[in-house]
VMD Tcl script that builds the backbone (N, CA, C; Angstrom):
set m [mol new atoms 222]
animate dup $m
set s [atomselect $m all]
$s set {name element resname resid chain x y z} {
  {N N MET 1 A -12.741 11.672 -20.611}
  {CA C MET 1 A -13.597 10.554 -20.322}
  {C C MET 1 A -14.839 10.651 -21.198}
  {N N GLU 2 A -15.267 9.540 -21.690}
  {CA C GLU 2 A -16.481 9.471 -22.485}
  {C C GLU 2 A -17.695 9.355 -21.560}
  {N N LEU 3 A -18.828 9.838 -22.031}
  {CA C LEU 3 A -20.052 9.784 -21.240}
  {C C LEU 3 A -20.440 8.342 -20.908}
  {N N SER 4 A -20.159 7.420 -21.807}
  {CA C SER 4 A -20.512 6.017 -21.579}
  {C C SER 4 A -19.718 5.394 -20.428}
  {N N GLN 5 A -18.587 5.971 -20.056}
  {CA C GLN 5 A -17.757 5.436 -18.980}
  {C C GLN 5 A -18.138 5.969 -17.606}
  {N N VAL 6 A -18.964 6.993 -17.549}
  {CA C VAL 6 A -19.273 7.654 -16.279}
  {C C VAL 6 A -19.956 6.708 -15.307}
  {N N LYS 7 A -20.911 5.947 -15.774}
  {CA C LYS 7 A -21.653 5.043 -14.887}
  {C C LYS 7 A -20.733 4.008 -14.242}
  {N N LEU 8 A -19.742 3.546 -14.983}
  {CA C LEU 8 A -18.794 2.567 -14.442}
  {C C LEU 8 A -17.812 3.196 -13.464}
  {N N ARG 9 A -17.518 4.475 -13.628}
  {CA C ARG 9 A -16.492 5.151 -12.842}
  {C C ARG 9 A -17.007 5.952 -11.660}
  {N N LEU 10 A -18.313 6.033 -11.452}
  {CA C LEU 10 A -18.841 6.781 -10.309}
  {C C LEU 10 A -18.305 6.197 -9.011}
  {N N ASN 11 A -17.862 7.068 -8.119}
  {CA C ASN 11 A -17.258 6.708 -6.833}
  {C C ASN 11 A -16.007 5.858 -6.994}
  {N N GLN 12 A -15.344 6.006 -8.132}
  {CA C GLN 12 A -14.102 5.304 -8.408}
  {C C GLN 12 A -12.981 6.323 -8.587}
  {N N LEU 13 A -11.769 5.835 -8.591}
  {CA C LEU 13 A -10.596 6.675 -8.763}
  {C C LEU 13 A -10.449 7.094 -10.227}
  {N N VAL 14 A -10.307 8.395 -10.455}
  {CA C VAL 14 A -10.032 8.959 -11.774}
  {C C VAL 14 A -8.881 9.952 -11.626}
  {N N TYR 15 A -8.410 10.474 -12.734}
  {CA C TYR 15 A -7.257 11.368 -12.708}
  {C C TYR 15 A -7.589 12.656 -13.446}
  {N N TYR 16 A -6.974 13.748 -12.989}
  {CA C TYR 16 A -7.204 15.059 -13.588}
  {C C TYR 16 A -5.903 15.861 -13.534}
  {N N ASP 17 A -5.599 16.547 -14.620}
  {CA C ASP 17 A -4.404 17.386 -14.695}
  {C C ASP 17 A -4.741 18.748 -14.106}
  {N N THR 18 A -4.260 19.023 -12.908}
  {CA C THR 18 A -4.563 20.266 -12.210}
  {C C THR 18 A -3.738 21.438 -12.695}
  {N N GLY 19 A -2.640 21.176 -13.378}
  {CA C GLY 19 A -1.766 22.243 -13.841}
  {C C GLY 19 A -0.776 22.708 -12.787}
  {N N GLN 20 A -0.851 22.156 -11.591}
  {CA C GLN 20 A 0.079 22.508 -10.507}
  {C C GLN 20 A 1.095 21.383 -10.364}
  {N N ILE 21 A 2.312 21.667 -10.709}
  {CA C ILE 21 A 3.361 20.650 -10.712}
  {C C ILE 21 A 3.872 20.429 -9.285}
  {N N ASP 22 A 3.942 19.148 -8.887}
  {CA C ASP 22 A 4.449 18.817 -7.552}
  {C C ASP 22 A 5.967 18.633 -7.593}
  {N N LEU 23 A 6.551 18.165 -6.501}
  {CA C LEU 23 A 8.004 18.009 -6.418}
  {C C LEU 23 A 8.547 16.963 -7.387}
  {N N ASN 24 A 7.712 16.007 -7.780}
  {CA C ASN 24 A 8.130 14.973 -8.721}
  {C C ASN 24 A 7.996 15.413 -10.174}
  {N N GLY 25 A 7.451 16.606 -10.418}
  {CA C GLY 25 A 7.273 17.113 -11.774}
  {C C GLY 25 A 5.998 16.650 -12.441}
  {N N CYS 26 A 5.059 16.144 -11.668}
  {CA C CYS 26 A 3.798 15.630 -12.214}
  {C C CYS 26 A 2.656 16.551 -11.808}
  {N N SER 27 A 1.768 16.838 -12.756}
  {CA C SER 27 A 0.617 17.686 -12.438}
  {C C SER 27 A -0.691 16.906 -12.437}
  {N N ILE 28 A -0.641 15.610 -12.709}
  {CA C ILE 28 A -1.846 14.779 -12.720}
  {C C ILE 28 A -2.065 14.222 -11.320}
  {N N LYS 29 A -3.247 14.448 -10.783}
  {CA C LYS 29 A -3.575 14.006 -9.425}
  {C C LYS 29 A -4.799 13.076 -9.472}
  {N N ASP 30 A -4.939 12.257 -8.436}
  {CA C ASP 30 A -6.073 11.332 -8.381}
  {C C ASP 30 A -7.228 11.941 -7.595}
  {N N PHE 31 A -8.435 11.658 -8.063}
  {CA C PHE 31 A -9.675 12.156 -7.489}
  {C C PHE 31 A -10.711 11.039 -7.514}
  {N N ILE 32 A -11.821 11.277 -6.827}
  {CA C ILE 32 A -12.970 10.370 -6.857}
  {C C ILE 32 A -14.068 11.051 -7.676}
  {N N LEU 33 A -14.587 10.367 -8.686}
  {CA C LEU 33 A -15.678 10.907 -9.502}
  {C C LEU 33 A -16.981 10.785 -8.716}
  {N N THR 34 A -17.601 11.913 -8.388}
  {CA C THR 34 A -18.809 11.885 -7.556}
  {C C THR 34 A -20.083 12.204 -8.322}
  {N N ALA 35 A -19.985 12.892 -9.479}
  {CA C ALA 35 A -21.198 13.234 -10.230}
  {C C ALA 35 A -20.845 13.635 -11.653}
  {N N CYS 36 A -21.837 13.541 -12.517}
  {CA C CYS 36 A -21.746 14.044 -13.881}
  {C C CYS 36 A -22.918 15.006 -14.070}
  {N N ILE 37 A -22.631 16.198 -14.563}
  {CA C ILE 37 A -23.628 17.267 -14.633}
  {C C ILE 37 A -23.853 17.654 -16.091}
  {N N LEU 38 A -25.112 17.716 -16.511}
  {CA C LEU 38 A -25.479 18.191 -17.840}
  {C C LEU 38 A -25.877 19.646 -17.726}
  {N N ARG 39 A -25.261 20.506 -18.547}
  {CA C ARG 39 A -25.556 21.936 -18.509}
  {C C ARG 39 A -25.895 22.426 -19.903}
  {N N LYS 40 A -26.546 23.578 -19.957}
  {CA C LYS 40 A -26.900 24.215 -21.217}
  {C C LYS 40 A -26.361 25.636 -21.188}
  {N N ASN 41 A -25.588 26.015 -22.218}
  {CA C ASN 41 A -25.035 27.365 -22.231}
  {C C ASN 41 A -26.022 28.357 -22.869}
  {N N LYS 42 A -25.630 29.615 -22.953}
  {CA C LYS 42 A -26.524 30.656 -23.458}
  {C C LYS 42 A -26.873 30.476 -24.931}
  {N N LYS 43 A -26.029 29.788 -25.676}
  {CA C LYS 43 A -26.289 29.541 -27.100}
  {C C LYS 43 A -27.225 28.365 -27.324}
  {N N GLY 44 A -27.540 27.648 -26.254}
  {CA C GLY 44 A -28.475 26.526 -26.350}
  {C C GLY 44 A -27.827 25.172 -26.557}
  {N N THR 45 A -26.513 25.095 -26.532}
  {CA C THR 45 A -25.858 23.798 -26.678}
  {C C THR 45 A -25.604 23.182 -25.300}
  {N N TYR 46 A -25.650 21.868 -25.268}
  {CA C TYR 46 A -25.469 21.127 -24.030}
  {C C TYR 46 A -24.023 20.664 -23.894}
  {N N TYR 47 A -23.546 20.559 -22.654}
  {CA C TYR 47 A -22.223 20.050 -22.378}
  {C C TYR 47 A -22.223 19.389 -21.001}
  {N N TYR 48 A -21.237 18.514 -20.795}
  {CA C TYR 48 A -21.137 17.763 -19.540}
  {C C TYR 48 A -19.960 18.252 -18.716}
  {N N GLU 49 A -20.152 18.230 -17.410}
  {CA C GLU 49 A -19.096 18.528 -16.458}
  {C C GLU 49 A -19.037 17.406 -15.429}
  {N N ALA 50 A -17.868 17.221 -14.866}
  {CA C ALA 50 A -17.674 16.196 -13.844}
  {C C ALA 50 A -17.428 16.864 -12.501}
  {N N GLU 51 A -18.012 16.290 -11.469}
  {CA C GLU 51 A -17.741 16.715 -10.101}
  {C C GLU 51 A -16.782 15.697 -9.517}
  {N N ILE 52 A -15.575 16.164 -9.173}
  {CA C ILE 52 A -14.560 15.270 -8.634}
  {C C ILE 52 A -14.116 15.762 -7.262}
  {N N LYS 53 A -13.856 14.816 -6.383}
  {CA C LYS 53 A -13.482 15.115 -5.003}
  {C C LYS 53 A -12.070 14.605 -4.757}
  {N N GLU 54 A -11.279 15.385 -4.026}
  {CA C GLU 54 A -9.944 14.926 -3.653}
  {C C GLU 54 A -10.058 13.651 -2.827}
  {N N THR 55 A -9.044 12.816 -2.908}
  {CA C THR 55 A -9.086 11.544 -2.178}
  {C C THR 55 A -9.061 11.748 -0.668}
  {N N ASN 56 A -8.524 12.882 -0.216}
  {CA C ASN 56 A -8.549 13.159 1.220}
  {C C ASN 56 A -9.846 13.863 1.628}
  {N N GLY 57 A -10.714 14.176 0.675}
  {CA C GLY 57 A -12.029 14.734 0.965}
  {C C GLY 57 A -12.057 16.205 1.293}
  {N N LYS 58 A -10.963 16.934 1.053}
  {CA C LYS 58 A -10.920 18.339 1.450}
  {C C LYS 58 A -11.562 19.294 0.448}
  {N N SER 59 A -11.490 18.985 -0.837}
  {CA C SER 59 A -12.044 19.930 -1.810}
  {C C SER 59 A -12.793 19.207 -2.915}
  {N N LEU 60 A -13.658 19.958 -3.578}
  {CA C LEU 60 A -14.512 19.463 -4.643}
  {C C LEU 60 A -14.297 20.355 -5.858}
  {N N LEU 61 A -14.108 19.751 -7.021}
  {CA C LEU 61 A -13.887 20.505 -8.248}
  {C C LEU 61 A -14.963 20.165 -9.264}
  {N N ILE 62 A -15.368 21.161 -10.059}
  {CA C ILE 62 A -16.248 20.957 -11.203}
  {C C ILE 62 A -15.394 21.224 -12.432}
  {N N VAL 63 A -15.198 20.209 -13.268}
  {CA C VAL 63 A -14.303 20.305 -14.416}
  {C C VAL 63 A -14.998 19.747 -15.659}
  {N N PRO 64 A -14.510 20.107 -16.850}
  {CA C PRO 64 A -15.078 19.507 -18.065}
  {C C PRO 64 A -14.890 17.991 -18.067}
  {N N LEU 65 A -15.915 17.274 -18.458}
  {CA C LEU 65 A -15.874 15.814 -18.424}
  {C C LEU 65 A -14.770 15.258 -19.316}
  {N N GLU 66 A -14.512 15.889 -20.439}
  {CA C GLU 66 A -13.503 15.368 -21.364}
  {C C GLU 66 A -12.077 15.503 -20.831}
  {N N LYS 67 A -11.879 16.263 -19.764}
  {CA C LYS 67 A -10.541 16.421 -19.187}
  {C C LYS 67 A -10.270 15.444 -18.049}
  {N N VAL 68 A -11.261 14.657 -17.660}
  {CA C VAL 68 A -11.084 13.628 -16.635}
  {C C VAL 68 A -10.503 12.390 -17.314}
  {N N LEU 69 A -9.492 11.795 -16.697}
  {CA C LEU 69 A -8.759 10.684 -17.300}
  {C C LEU 69 A -8.969 9.376 -16.533}
  {N N ASN 70 A -8.916 8.262 -17.255}
  {CA C ASN 70 A -8.895 6.933 -16.651}
  {C C ASN 70 A -7.459 6.525 -16.432}
  {N N ILE 71 A -7.240 5.416 -15.781}
  {CA C ILE 71 A -5.889 4.931 -15.500}
  {C C ILE 71 A -5.138 4.639 -16.785}
  {N N ASN 72 A -5.814 4.151 -17.822}
  {CA C ASN 72 A -5.132 3.811 -19.072}
  {C C ASN 72 A -4.836 5.035 -19.927}
  {N N GLU 73 A -5.326 6.212 -19.554}
  {CA C GLU 73 A -5.070 7.439 -20.291}
  {C C GLU 73 A -3.978 8.308 -19.645}
  {N N VAL 74 A -3.504 7.898 -18.479}
  {CA C VAL 74 A -2.507 8.693 -17.756}
  {C C VAL 74 A -1.133 8.461 -18.316}
}
mol reanalyze $m
mol bondsrecalc $m
mol representation Tube
mol addrep $m
């Protein structure tokens, strides 16, 4: 996901590849985008992370923003 799309997608459905394959053979699951976080690493470079919540509300993940997908990227 691009940074310019975050404002439009907040509290909306997004997709993320969890790496855990379900019975249908798919590892991409749907989540709700709840936040975008700007961080600075030890080398001084900045990067973005996304806070995504499961649709059933049980867990919260912090993942790289570029790995979050829109419906047209799935």
